[in-house]
N, C-alpha and C positions, 0 to 999 in steps of 0.2 A: 686133174686134182691129184689124189693119192696115186702112188705108183703101184703098190702091191694091194692096197685095200682102200676103202673110202673112209676109214675110221679117223683120218686126220684132215678130211676135207674142210672141217670147221676152222682149221688153222692155216690153210694153204696160202692165203694172201699174206699172212704175217710171216710164214716161213719164207716166202719169196722175198719179202721186203728185208728180212734179216740177212738172207744170203746176198742180196744186192748191196746192202750196207757194208757187210764184211768185205765184199769184193771192192767196193768203192774206197774203203779205208786202206786196203792193201795197195791199190793203185795209187792213191794219194800219198801214202808213205813213200813209195818208190820215187815219185816225182818230187816230194819235199826233200828227200835226201840229195837231190841234184840242184836244189835252189841255193843261190849264193849266201842266203842268210840261214843256212841249215842249223847253225848253233842256236839261233833264236827260236827254232822250231822243235828243239829237243823234247821239251815237255809235251808239246802237242803231238809229236810222233808217238810218244809213249801212250798218250790218251787214245790215239787212233788204234794202237795195238790192243788196248783194253776193249775198245768198242768192237773191233773185229772179233775178238775172242768171245765176248759175251753174246754177240749176235750169232756166231756159229753154234754156241752151246744152246742158245734159245731155240734155234731151228732144230737142233738135234732132239731136245726135250719135246718139242711139239710133234716132231716126226714119230716119236715113241709114244705119243699120247700120254705123256707123264702127267700125273696128278698135280705136279708142281709147275706146270707150264705157265699158268696165268700169273702166279706170284713171281716167277722168274722173269716173265715178260715185263712186269712192273719195274724191276731192277734194270732190265735191258733198256727200257724207255728212258730211265733217268740217265744212264750212261750215254745213250745216243743223243739226248738233249744237250748234255755237257759237251760232247764231241762236236755237235753242230755249232754250238756257241764258239768253241775253240777254232773250228775251221773258218767260221765267219770273220775271225780277226785277220785272216790273211786274204788279200785281195786278188790273188791269182785265180785263174779259172778252175784249176783242178780242186782247190780248196773250197771254192764256192759250190762246185758240183757235189763234192763230198758232203758239205754241210746240208745241201738239199736232200741227199739220200739219207743222211742220218736223221733229219727231221721227219721224213716220210716213214722211216722205220720206227721212230719213237711214237709217232701217231698211230701206226698199226699196232704196236705193242700195247699202247694205252687203251685201244678199243677191244682188247681181248676180253 
């Protein structure tokens, strides 16, 4: 659970999902940039950058046991849901996997 203390154990599963989602978005961005229809993915790539950023910040706030963690996770869930919907529009495997990770993160953040 926690690395230095157990004060953030209550958030650990959500921290893990946020970190996984951020990583999935970064990996998917890299792969999308090499797709032949990269121009059609421009807005979605920006969406994944937003998703990754908010997930990393949510994990940081939860790791700090911030009093704003839960409300920030609500926003994170909304961004992850949007990103999952965007990923789902592309049929390649990496976007489908990213969509699944975004959905799992959104669900974890909603359960905070």
